[in-house]
C-alpha positions, -999 to 999 in steps of 0.1 A, spaced: 209 445 -673 234 419 -683 224 404 -719 238 374 -728 246 362 -763 246 324 -765 262 306 -798 252 276 -810 268 262 -839 235 248 -862 210 261 -839 195 292 -830 207 319 -809 188 333 -782 201 365 -761 188 369 -735 185 395 -704 197 372 -675 223 346 -675 220 309 -678 215 296 -645 199 331 -628 157 332 -617 143 358 -640 131 392 -626 95 407 -629 100 430 -656 80 454 -680 91 445 -709 114 424 -731 123 432 -771 133 401 -788 140 407 -824 129 375 -850 138 374 -888 109 372 -908 76 377 -903 55 345 -894 15 365 -902 -6 369 -870 -5 340 -847 -29 314 -872 -19 281 -861 -31 272 -897 -12 290 -916 30 278 -911 30 305 -875 64 298 -860 60 275 -831 76 300 -804 50 325 -811 21 301 -811 33 288 -774 28 321 -763 -7 320 -772 -18 283 -767 -9 256 -744 -13 222 -747 -30 190 -726 3 181 -714 38 196 -716 66 204 -722 71 196 -761 60 159 -773 94 134 -765 100 140 -733 95 118 -707 70 120 -681 51 150 -693 33 173 -668 -6 180 -671 -12 210 -680 -42 217 -694 -54 181 -685 -46 169 -644 -41 139 -657 -36 115 -691 -41 76 -688 -44 50 -711 -74 26 -709 -61 2 -742 -41 -3 -765 -61 24 -789 -74 42 -763 -70 72 -738 -87 95 -716 -74 131 -699 -92 149 -671 -93 187 -675 -87 216 -658 -117 237 -638 -99 270 -634 -88 282 -673 -106 306 -690 -93 320 -729 -81 356 -736 -117 367 -735 -130 353 -708 -146 324 -720 -147 293 -698 -121 263 -713 -138 228 -707 -144 193 -725 -162 215 -754 -132 225 -768 -109 197 -765 -135 170 -783 -137 199 -809 -99 209 -815 -93 169 -827 -122 170 -850 -115 204 -866 -75 195 -871 -83 162 -885 -112 181 -913 -85 211 -916 -62 210 -947 -29 186 -932 0 209 -918 23 215 -887 0 200 -862 -30 185 -876 -17 158 -892 -13 144 -854 -53 137 -853 -57 130 -891 -23 111 -904 -1 92 -874 -30 77 -867 -68 94 -869 -78 99 -835 -113 110 -820 -122 127 -790 -153 122 -771 -167 136 -741 -169 111 -710 -187 136 -685 -177 174 -678 -143 168 -673 -130 141 -694 -117 132 -724 -115 97 -740 -98 97 -777 -100 72 -792 -74 59 -821 -77 38 -856 -54 15 -839 -26 11 -814 -11 46 -801 6 41 -769 28 73 -772 -5 96 -780 -1 108 -745 37 120 -746 34 129 -786 -1 142 -792 -14 154 -759 18 172 -753 21 192 -791 -10 196 -803 -24 235 -791 -60 232 -778 -81 260 -799 -114 279 -785 -146 263 -803 -167 293 -798 -142 312 -821 -130 282 -848 -164 272 -850 -177 299 -875 -147 293 -892 -149 267 -920 -121 238 -915 -108 248 -960 -109 287 -947 -90 281 -914 -58 293 -932 -70 321 -944 -81 338 -910 -62 373 -899 -80 380 -868 -59 377 -837 -59 351 -815 -74 337 -788 -56 314 -769 -54 299 -724 -15 306 -728 9 328 -711 2 355 -736 -25 380 -756 -19 391 -788 -27 426 -788 -13 441 -818 3 426 -849 21 454 -876 24 433 -913 65 434 -917 70 455 -886 59 429 -859 44 419 -823 31 427 -795 22 404 -766 12 412 -730 6 390 -702 -25 368 -695 -31 382 -654 -53 350 -651 -29 323 -662 -35 296 -645 -2 286 -635 9 320 -624 10 354 -642 43 354 -663 70 372 -650 74 394 -681 44 418 -682 49 425 -720 68 410 -749 80 431 -785 88 412 -810 97 434 -842 106 420 -873 147 423 -883 153 412 -918 194 420 -920 213 404 -896 240 431 -895 210 451 -883 196 428 -859 232 426 -842 235 463 -847 203 468 -823 218 446 -798 245 458 -791 227 491 -790 204 481 -766 173 486 -790 165 453 -784 174 427 -751 169 393 -772 172 376 -809 167 348 -824 190 337 -853 225 323 -862 257 343 -848 279 343 -877 320 330 -864 332 360 -878 310 381 -856 313 359 -824 347 383 -814 329 412 -814 305 404 -792 331 373 -772 349 407 -749 318 412 -729 318 450 -742 281 463 -739 270 443 -712 270 413 -736 282 377 -732 285 348 -758 282 311 -741 294 284 -759 
């Protein structure tokens, strides 16, 4: 398996197990090192976004500020007037524990995010502007903004993860940051193990509405030392890493040794 080390100035690095233009094959496991422990993927406690997006989905995709985002948990989103939007939801989605996903989860998410401490995602509904959600019927949610919100569909609905009402309704919003249990989402992967300081194990969501992920399991160890990380990459102990490649190491990885290629 050929590994690739991508080099970017002032940006993170992904060393992957396929070329930049190659379609990935189905594989049993990838080991991807990260350099810090960000906790048990609690959206309210400073979790890493790449980890959160393995577990949770959004109403539209991909990330915000992308022209013409694709409906995701929603089948369609549309503006009604300057301060109002509606979203039609998919009917074939379940949470990782088998509970059906529905309108109540979306309405609950927007209320809970507004009541929880302001953070990476909660600011969308609490500050810019305040957004409330209400069910129109069994398949449709209406969002009402405190003032004109022309980018709600392209930004907020594309960035705010949807959380399960049956899990989070038992947690007072002021205690959201304290939750340490493994998360339940609708996303492509389930977090099945987390060891503080050591890392994470994710397994593919076999019933994912968008199709089973091509990688069955993701092992994500925490390796704080850069030298140890790149040694592990060179020896094949890990398949990939997210971290900057120091300029002085470029020559070591640029010769194609060990099946590693640098992409500038």
